C-alpha positions in Angstrom: 0.0 0.0 0.0 1.1 3.5 -0.7 0.3 6.5 1.5 -0.1 10.2 0.7 -0.7 13.3 2.8 -4.3 14.4 2.9 -3.9 17.7 1.1 -1.1 19.7 2.7 -2.0 18.5 6.2 0.2 16.1 8.1 -2.3 13.3 8.0 -1.1 10.2 6.1 -3.8 8.2 4.4 -3.7 5.1 2.3 -4.0 6.0 -1.4 -7.0 3.6 -1.5 -9.7 3.7 1.0 -12.9 1.7 1.6 -16.3 3.4 1.4 -19.5 2.1 2.9 -22.2 3.8 0.7 -24.9 1.4 -0.5 -23.1 -1.7 0.8 -22.8 -1.5 4.6 -26.2 -2.0 6.2 -27.9 -2.4 2.8 -26.6 -4.4 -0.2 -24.4 -6.7 1.9 -24.6 -8.7 5.1 -22.6 -7.7 8.3 -20.5 -10.8 7.7 -19.5 -9.7 4.2 -18.8 -6.2 5.6 -16.4 -7.6 8.1 -14.7 -9.7 5.5 -14.3 -6.6 3.3 -12.9 -4.5 6.1 -10.5 -7.3 7.1 -9.2 -7.6 3.5 -8.7 -3.8 3.3 -7.0 -3.5 6.7 -4.7 -6.4 6.0 -3.8 -4.9 2.7 -2.7 -1.7 4.4 -5.8 0.4 4.0 -6.2 2.8 6.9 -8.9 5.0 5.5 -12.6 4.0 6.0 -15.3 6.3 4.9 -19.0 6.5 6.0 -21.8 9.0 6.7 -24.6 9.4 9.1 -27.1 9.0 6.3 -25.8 5.8 4.9 -28.4 3.1 5.6 -30.0 5.5 8.0 -27.0 5.3 10.4 -26.5 1.6 10.2 -23.3 1.9 8.2 -21.6 3.9 11.0 -22.8 1.3 13.6 -21.5 -1.7 11.5 -18.2 0.0 10.9 -17.7 0.7 14.5 -18.8 -2.7 15.6 -16.3 -4.4 13.3 -13.4 -2.2 14.5 -14.3 -3.1 18.1 -14.6 -6.8 17.4 -11.3 -6.9 15.5 -9.5 -5.0 18.3 -7.8 -2.8 15.8 -6.0 0.2 17.4 -8.1 3.3 16.8 -4.8 5.3 16.3 -4.0 3.1 13.3 -7.2 4.1 11.4 -8.5 7.2 9.7 -12.3 7.2 9.9 -14.2 9.8 7.9 -17.9 10.5 8.2 -20.3 13.1 6.8 -23.0 15.2 8.4 -26.1 16.8 7.0 -29.0 14.4 6.4 -29.0 13.2 10.0 -32.6 12.6 10.9 -36.2 13.0 9.8 -37.1 16.0 12.0 -36.4 19.5 10.6 -34.1 20.2 13.6 -32.1 17.0 12.9 -31.0 17.9 9.4 -28.5 20.5 8.1 -25.5 22.1 9.7 -27.2 24.8 11.8 -26.5 25.6 15.4 -29.2 23.2 16.5 -27.6 20.3 14.5 -24.0 20.7 15.8 -22.9 24.2 16.9 -23.2 27.2 14.7 -22.4 27.8 11.1 -20.2 25.2 9.5 -16.7 26.5 10.0 -17.3 27.5 13.6 -19.0 24.1 14.2 -16.1 22.1 12.8 -13.6 24.1 14.8 -15.6 23.4 17.9 -15.7 19.7 17.1 -12.0 19.6 16.6 -11.2 21.6 19.7 -13.4 19.3 21.7 -11.3 16.3 20.5 -14.2 14.7 18.6 -12.3 14.9 15.3 -8.8 15.7 14.1 -9.5 17.3 10.8 -12.5 18.4 8.7 -13.3 18.6 5.1 -16.1 19.1 2.6 -18.1 16.9 0.3 -19.5 18.0 -3.0 -18.8 21.6 -2.4 -18.0 24.1 -5.1 -14.5 25.7 -5.3 -16.1 29.0 -4.3 -17.8 27.6 -1.2 -14.5 25.9 -0.1 -12.6 29.1 -0.6 -15.2 31.0 1.4 -14.9 28.5 4.3 -11.2 29.0 4.2 -11.5 32.8 4.3 -13.9 32.6 7.2 -11.6 30.4 9.1 -8.6 32.7 8.6 -10.6 35.8 9.4 -11.9 34.5 12.7 -8.9 32.4 13.7 -10.7 29.1 13.2 -9.7 25.8 11.5 -10.1 25.5 7.7 -11.0 22.4 5.7 -8.2 20.1 4.6 -9.9 18.2 1.8 -12.8 17.9 -0.6 -14.6 14.7 -1.3 -15.4 14.7 -5.0 -16.7 12.3 -7.7 -13.8 11.3 -10.0 -13.6 8.8 -12.8 -12.9 8.4 -16.5 -16.2 10.2 -17.3 -16.2 12.8 -14.6 -13.0 15.0 -14.6 -13.6 18.8 -14.5 -13.7 19.4 -10.8 -10.8 17.3 -9.7 -8.5 18.2 -12.7 -9.3 21.9 -13.1 -10.9 23.4 -9.9 -9.3 21.5 -7.0 -5.6 21.8 -8.2 -5.9 25.6 -7.8 -7.3 25.2 -4.3 -4.5 22.7 -3.4 -1.8 25.2 -4.4 -3.5 28.2 -2.8 -4.8 26.8 0.5 -3.7 23.2 0.7 -7.0 21.5 0.2 -6.6 17.9 -1.1 -8.9 15.6 -3.0 -10.4 12.4 -1.6 -12.3 11.0 -4.6 -15.2 8.5 -4.8 -16.9 6.3 -7.4 -13.8 5.5 -9.5 -15.9 2.9 -11.4 -18.8 5.4 -11.8 -21.2 3.3 -9.8 -20.1 0.2 -11.6 -20.5 1.6 -15.1 -16.8 1.2 -15.7 -16.7 -2.4 -14.3 -17.6 -3.8 -17.7 -20.7 -5.6 -16.4 -23.1 -3.3 -18.4 -21.5 -3.8 -21.8 -24.5 -5.9 -22.9 -27.3 -4.3 -20.9 -28.3 -4.4 -17.2 -27.8 -7.8 -15.5 -30.5 -8.8 -13.0 -28.1 -9.1 -10.1 -26.4 -5.7 -10.7 -27.0 -2.5 -8.7 -28.7 -0.8 -11.6 -31.4 -3.5 -11.6 -32.5 -2.4 -8.1 -35.7 -0.4 -7.9 -34.0 2.4 -6.0 -31.3 2.7 -8.7 -33.6 3.4 -11.6 -31.6 6.6 -12.2 -28.5 4.5 -12.8 -30.2 2.2 -15.2 -31.5 5.2 -17.2 -28.0 6.6 -17.3 -26.6 3.3 -18.6 -29.2 2.7 -21.4 -29.2 6.4 -22.5 -27.4 7.4 -25.7 -24.5 8.9 -23.6 -24.4 5.6 -21.7 -24.0 3.6 -24.9 -21.2 5.9 -26.0 -19.4 5.4 -22.7 -19.7 1.6 -23.1 -18.1 1.8 -26.6 -15.3 3.9 -25.1 -14.7 1.3 -22.5 -14.5 -1.4 -25.1 -11.8 0.7 -26.8 -9.9 0.9 -23.5 -9.9 -2.8 -22.9 -6.9 -3.5 -25.2 -4.9 -1.0 -23.1 -5.8 -2.8 -19.9 -4.9 -6.2 -21.6 -1.5 -4.8 -22.7 -0.8 -3.6 -19.2 -1.8 -6.9 -17.7 -4.7 -5.7 -15.7 -8.5 -5.6 -15.7 -10.5 -2.6 -16.8 -11.5 -1.7 -13.2 -7.8 -1.8 -12.2 -7.0 0.5 -15.1 -9.7 2.9 -14.0 -8.6 3.0 -10.4 -4.9 3.4 -11.4 -5.9 6.2 -13.8 -7.4 8.0 -10.8 -4.3 7.5 -8.7 -2.0 8.7 -11.4 -3.3 12.2 -10.5 -0.9 13.4 -7.8 -3.5 15.8 -6.5 -5.6 12.9 -5.4 -4.8 11.9 -1.8 -7.0 8.8 -1.7 -9.5 7.0 -3.9 -12.5 5.5 -2.1 -13.4 2.0 -3.3 -17.0 0.7 -3.0 -17.1 -3.1 -3.2 -19.9 -5.6 -2.5 -17.8 -8.8 -2.7 -14.3 -9.7 -1.5 -13.4 -10.6 -5.0 -14.2 -7.1 -6.2 -12.2 -5.5 -3.5 -9.2 -7.7 -4.0 -9.3 -6.9 -7.8 -9.6 -3.1 -7.2 -6.8 -3.1 -4.6 -4.6 -4.7 -7.3 -4.6 -1.3 -9.1 -1.5 -0.3 -7.0 0.5 -3.4 -7.9 3.8 -2.9 -9.6 2.2 -4.2 -12.8 -0.4 -1.5 -13.0 0.1 1.9 -11.4 3.8 2.3 -12.3 2.9 1.6 -16.0 0.5 4.6 -16.0 3.0 6.7 -18.0 2.2 9.9 -19.8 2.1 7.9 -23.0 -0.6 5.6 -21.6 -2.5 8.5 -20.2 -2.4 10.2 -23.6 -3.7 7.0 -25.2 -6.6 7.0 -22.7 -7.3 10.7 -23.3 -7.4 10.1 -27.1 -10.2 7.5 -26.6 -12.2 9.4 -24.0 -11.8 12.8 -25.7 -13.1 14.6 -22.5 -9.9 16.1 -21.0 -10.9 19.3 -19.4 -9.1 22.5 -20.2 -6.6 23.6 -17.6 -4.5 26.8 -17.5 -1.5 24.9 -16.3 -0.3 21.3 -15.9 -1.2 20.3 -12.3 1.9 18.2 -11.9 4.2 21.1 -12.9 
């Protein structure tokens, strides 16, 4: 496992983390969740991500129960959670004074000063909102965010490749990215439609099915077929190629994996093997860009 600093903070996180959205408390059993966490932990993963809204709070409970059962040292783990959609009552949602303390920056500073957290970051915030939070923190001598959690994969690039690099250089905010396989779209399982056992076949994921069968979705599947020879040449699977592609971006502190089976997790963890990530050269990246044809415009090369 490789480790990177979370933004410009001193916190070291594994470049691959394990997420719990959809899976923990929902799509998989507690036994499978324990197996997944064990595989991740024994592979060197120290970052586990959850949220109070995942499975109505069950994901957090399951995560904590497994850590307690395993007897893992809390100091060896980085646990990230998210606040906002907490409860059903109006006073149980949001980030108001009633929900935690006051407005967001003051609330997060209070949480950290009370020892309830070590760092705080944002999720799905715009660059302008993050910059405003930083400015408020500096103006009132409070603690600014250290990272933004953003969607990033072969078909979603603008924010992580254009907006966040500028924030990293200016205020040290790093990127913790999620959905490297685009909710399974990049896994290759949807090349010939929507399998009955897939996530997109679930009633609550009708939006995903519609995305897959749309004209744009069909174009994406064709591009994935064109990427397959590159994966074969590198000696990896298409999901491993996609995860390694995310990690080739030096501005990404960690990529959160979402797996429903041990086999999927082991495969995705294989993206950092010597046979995959080190081969993600500029030539290979250019090959991928020529197929995707969606590289966002940037004023400067982020890695310069």
